[in-house]
C-alpha positions, 0 to 999 in steps of 0.5 A: 459470495455464492452469487459471485461464484455462480455469476463468474464461474470461478473461485472468489477470494474473501478476506477479513476486513481490518478496521484501522488506519491505512498507510502506503510506503513507496520504495525506490531502488533495486539494491538498497531501497530508498523509503519515501515518506509514508502516506496515510490514506483517509477514507473519510466522508469525502472522496479518497484523500491523502495526507503525508504523515511521517518519514520512515527512519530506516529502510525495511529489511527484506520487505519483498521477496520479489526482485524490484524493478526500480520501484514498489508500493506497499499498502499496510492496514494498522488495526486499532491495537497497532498491529500492521497487516500488509495488504498488497505489495505492488511492484508496478505502481503508477508514477504519473500524476494519477500515481498519487502516492509517489507524487505525494511522498516525493514532495 
């Protein structure tokens, strides 16, 4: 960390690594949210692979305090005991072919 702080002349953010599964939830809508099927990221031996694993049973309540502009992506890590941790809420997720999560969820 000292090398990063010295090289870039700014503070560094350090977060604890959470060992476990990583899932992404794609959200659509401004008022009542539509939750697309949850996508699990597989960081196995090959390049990043995605596989749809299950569908959400209900829209989450108050998942993001920010005002959504049509879509959002929530990245969650689930540790070995089943405890979920929100890693990121992205209010500007990619929707094109490179936005793998939305394309995979919409299938």
